[in-house]
N, C-alpha and C positions, 0 to 999 in steps of 0.2 A: 479675682481680677489681677491682671499683670500690672506691676508698677513700672511703666515704660520710662519713667524719669531716670531710672538707673542706667539706661542705655546711653546717657550723655554725661559728660563731666558737668558738675554743678556750676552754674554761673553765680558766684557768690556776691559779686559787687553790683549786680543789676537784675532787673526783671526784663527778660528779653522776649519781646513780642514782635519780632521783625524777620520772620522766615521769608516773607515776600521780598525782603531786601537782600539778605544773606543768611543762609541757614548754618547753624553750628553743626560741625561734624559729629556723628555718633561715635561712641568709644571705639566700636569695631573699625570704623573708617580711619580713625586716628592711628590705631594699631597697624592697620594695613599700610598707611603712609609711612609710618616709622620703619616697617619692614622694608619698604621700597627704598628708604634712605640707607638702610643697611646694605641693600643690594648695590647702591652706588658707592657706598663706603668701601665695599669689597666686591668689585664688579665680577670677579671670577665666580661669585656665588649666584649671579643672576641666572635663573633657570631659562634655558633657551626656549623652552616651550611657551613661556609667558608672553613672548613677542606675539604669538598668535592666539593662545588660549585665553589670555586676559581680555583682549577685545571681544572674543567670541562669547565669553561669559557675560560681559556687560551687554552685548547685543541681545543675548537670550533673555536676560532679566528685563530689559526695556520692552522687548516684544511681549512678555507676559504682562507687564504693567498696562500696556495700551491695547491688548488684544490683537496683536499683529504677528507677522512671521519674522524671524530673525533676518532673513535675507532681504527684507524690505527696509532695513534700517542702516543708515550710515552714521558713524560716530563723528561728531563735530566738536568744535571748541565752544559752542554755545548756539543760541537761537540765530544769531547773525550769520554764523557759518552755514546753517541750513538754508536761511533766506538767500544767501549768495549762490548756493548751489542751484536753487530753484530759478533764480534770475538768469544764470548763465546757461543752464541746461534746457530750460523751457523755450520752445520755438516761439519767439515773439516777432510780430511783423508790424511795420508802420501802420498806424491807425488802430491797433489793438488798444483796449482800455484795461487799466488796473484800478480797482476800487480800494481805497483805504479810508477808514473813518477818521474824522477829526478827533484829536486827543489820543490817537493810537500811540503805542510805544515807539520811540524814535527810530529803532532799528528798521521798521517797515518803511519809513520815509527815506532813511539813508540808503536802503536797498533799491527802492523802486523809482524815486525821483531821478537819479542819474540815468536810469534806463530810458528816460524820455529823449535824451540826446543820443544815447548809445544805440538804441533800437528803434527810435521813432515812435514810441508808444505814447499814450496819453494817460496820465495819472489823475484820477478824479477823486476829490476829497468829499466824503459823504458826511454831512452834518446831521447829528441826531436831532430828530424833531422834538423829542421830549427831553427830560432830564438825563436819561440813560439811553445808551445805544441799544437798539433792538434789531431783530431780523428784518422787520418791515422797513427799516431805514435803508438797508441794502437792497431789498426787493424792488423798491420803487426806482432805483437807479440802474438796474441791470438793463442793458441794451444788447442788440445782436453783436455789438463790437466788444462786449465785456469778455476779456480773455481770462482774467484772474481776479479773485477777491482775496485780499491779504488782511487777515483780522486775528485778533486775540480771542481765544475761547473764553478767557476771563480777563477783563480789562485791568491793567495794572493800577490805574488811578482811582477806581471806584468799586472794583470787585464785580461789576456787572457781567453776567454770564450770557454768552450768545447762544440763542437757540439755533444751532448750526444746521440741522437737517433741512429746514425749509430753504435756507440760503444755498446749500449744496444742490438741492433739487432744481432750484430756479436757475442757478448758473450753469448747471449741466444741460438744461434745456436749450441754452444758446451755445452749447459746446465750449463752455468755459470751465474753469477749475476753481476750487476753494482751497486756500492755504490757511491753516490755523496755527497760531502760536499758543502752545500749551504751557509756557514757562510759569504762569501763575496758577497752575492747577495740577500738572502732571506729578503724580506721587502723593497727592492729597485729596483728589476728587475722583471718584470712580467714573471711568468712561472707556469706551472702546472705539477704535477708529471706524469700524464698520457702521456702528449706529450713528456716528457723527456724519458720515457720508462725505468726509473731506477727501481730497486727493493728495495733499501734502500736510505734514504736521512737523513743526519744529519745537524745540524746547531747550532752554538753558538748564544746566544741571545743578547750579549752585544755590537754587532756591528750594523748592519742595522735593526735589530729588536728593537733597541732603548731601550733595557732592561738592568737590572743590570748584573754585572759580576756574574757568577754562575748560569746562566739560559741557556736553550737550549732545543732541542727536537730531537727525533728519529722517523722516519717514515718508515713503512714497507708496501710494496704492500700487499693488503688484502689477496689475495689467498696464499701468501707465509708464512704468520704468523704461520699457522698450521704446517709448515714443520720445524720450528725452534725448537731447543732443549729446553725442560723445565728446570727449575732450581729454585733457591730461588727467592721469590717475596717479595715485600713490603707488609706488613700486610694490609694496607689500600686498596690494590687491591683485597682483598677477598670479596666475595659476602656478603652482609649484614654488611659490615665493619662499616657503620654508626651506627649500634647497637653493637659497639665493646664489650660492657659488656657481650654479649651473645656468643662471639667467643671462649670462653674457654670450650664450650660444647663438642668440639671434631670435629665438622664439619668445614672444612677449604677449601671450594670450591673457586677456583680462578675465578675472573670475566673474561668474554670474552673481547677480544680486547687487545690493546697494553698497557693499563694502568697497566697491571700486571708487566710491567718492568719499571714503573715510578721510578725515583730516590727516595730513602727513604726521609721521611719528605717533601713530595711533596709540601704541602701547606706552604712552608717557606714564612711567611707573608711578610717580608721585601722585598724579591726578587719577589715573585710571584704576589703580589698586584701591584707592580710597572710594572711588565711585562704585566699584564692584562690591565692596563691603556694605556701602550704604544701600545699594539696591537690594542686596540680600536681606538686609534688615527690613526694608520697606515691604518686601514680599512676605517676610515672616510675620511682621506686625499686622500687615493688611491695610491697603488703602482705605477700605471701608471703616476700619477702626479709627484711623486718623480723621476721616470725614465726619464720623459721628461725634468724636471728641470735640472737634472744632465747632461743629454746629451747636452742640450743647453749650459750650462756653460762650459763644457769640450770642446765642439766643438769650441767655441770662444777662449778658452784658447789655444788650439792647433793651431788655425789660427794665433794667435799673438805670438807664442812661438819664442823666439830669437834663431834662428837656428845657429848663430855663437857661442853660448854658450851651447845650450842644444839640445838633440835629443830625439825623442819619444821613450819611453821605454815600450810601449804597442802596440798592433796591431793598424795599422792605420785605418782599417775598423771599424766603430763604432759598427757594428753588431757582431764583433768578440771580443768585450770588455764587461766588466761588468760595474758597476755604478761608476767607478773611473778610474783614468789614472795615469801612471807613466812616468817620464822623467828622463833623465840622462845627466850629463856633458859628455864631450868627453873622460874623464879619470875618474877612480874611485876616485882618489884624488880630482879632481874637483867637483865630486858629493858630497863628504864628506864636502868640503869647502862650497858648496852652501847650504847644509843642516844646517850647523852651522850658516851661514849667515842668513838664514830664521829664525832659532830659536832665534837668537839675536834680530831679528826684531819682535819677538812675533807672527810669522806665524807658526802655529803648523801643521806639516805633519808627515809622517813616512819615515824612511830610511830603505828600504828593498832590499837586494841583489844589493847593489850599485845603487839603483834607488830611486828617490823621489816619494813617493806615495801620490797623492793628491785626497782626497775623500770628496767632498762637500755634503751638504744636503739642505733641504728646507730653513734653516735659513741663508744660504749663498747667496750672491748676486754678481752681476757683479763687484761691488766695491771691494769685497774681492779678486776676481781674478785679478783685476787691481793692487792691492797692491802687490800680489804675483808676477805678471809679472814685476812690477817695480823693486823689489828686485832682481829678476833673471837677469834682464837686466843691471842694473847699476853696 
């Protein structure tokens, strides 16, 4: 068995269980970022090919991770960048409806609520009928006016996993689209976009993709790309952009594929070089390896959870959860007190919606969870 912990620098002053908040860079990514710093230290050493080959490598790796084609992916600065592309490129008409679930990550509200005045659409907030959001909650709210459903594949505040395929089929039946935010599972939970049935997929890079803050991507189902509205593009997406000194001749043909909507300055060396290395590591280790590791740790953690102090804040069915888990005290005040107690013990997790979010990775072991349980119990 491979000791994957060696792929990271050891966190000596804390037990870090917060990948869902901010992932630590693997050693390979740190080395890549250091190399990029050297390029800026001595700019004459920057390989000209990296302006185009670096984004291409990242695009290819992302495509492999989600079962897509490289030309279907635009490189963004995060999930919000992808959401904004969808909001500005999708043809929205007055009276169209966008469905968002209550408790969704704020980026969805920040993207779609302003479109009510900008495009005359209606944003409807879907309230879960039970404790956790399910596909049925969306299905009962779909109408002939539903143009888009914007949802997380795994919810940030409780790890609930959306059964996306029925939602996709239902919204397609009324000629609408499904946009999924995979920020809380891309790189740590096996999936492919074809099986999900979604039309758009966005993700931040700084969580489970183990990449720097300010990275992410936007995927569009291939046949749909041609139906999106054109608009300003980044100049490096023009055909023959590698020979940029010739672009002033008057020809400005845009390249095929989604790279036309890459974020400007795509080859941001400090970010993208590290992302390239992290994605290479993820593909080498295997998403399935990470998924099995986390499920095993979380299952043992749940089995030993002190139920006199804590309750599960995520679905009990492991197939209904993402790659992390949430627990709660029996009162919000108790949850806050447990969070502060863990922080004082240098056990780093997140507090989300009155729940303790515990998100391990390959560098975590049973010993880390033992320490967590000890603090929760005593």
